[in-house]
C-alpha positions, 0 to 999 in steps of 0.5 A: 531381053535388051534395053534399047538405050543401055548404054544411056541407062548405064551412064545414068546410074554411074553418074547417080552414084558418082554424085552420090559419093560426092554428096556423101563425101561433102556430109563427111567434110561438113561434119569434120568442119563443123562438127564440134561448133554445132554441138557446141550450140546445141549445149551451150544455147539450146540446153543451157538456155533456151529449153530452161527459160522455155520451162522456167527451169 
């Protein structure tokens, strides 16, 4: 069985794979660049301030 548009289909699959790899690399770059800041914000703002205020701790 042969696809009528096998070349087009294969090109689309390859393009999706490339976009997926780009997305994964972007995610890794974002994590490296902002990961510590995000963790510090969560720890300092949310855990230390917002939660105690919300629950009157």
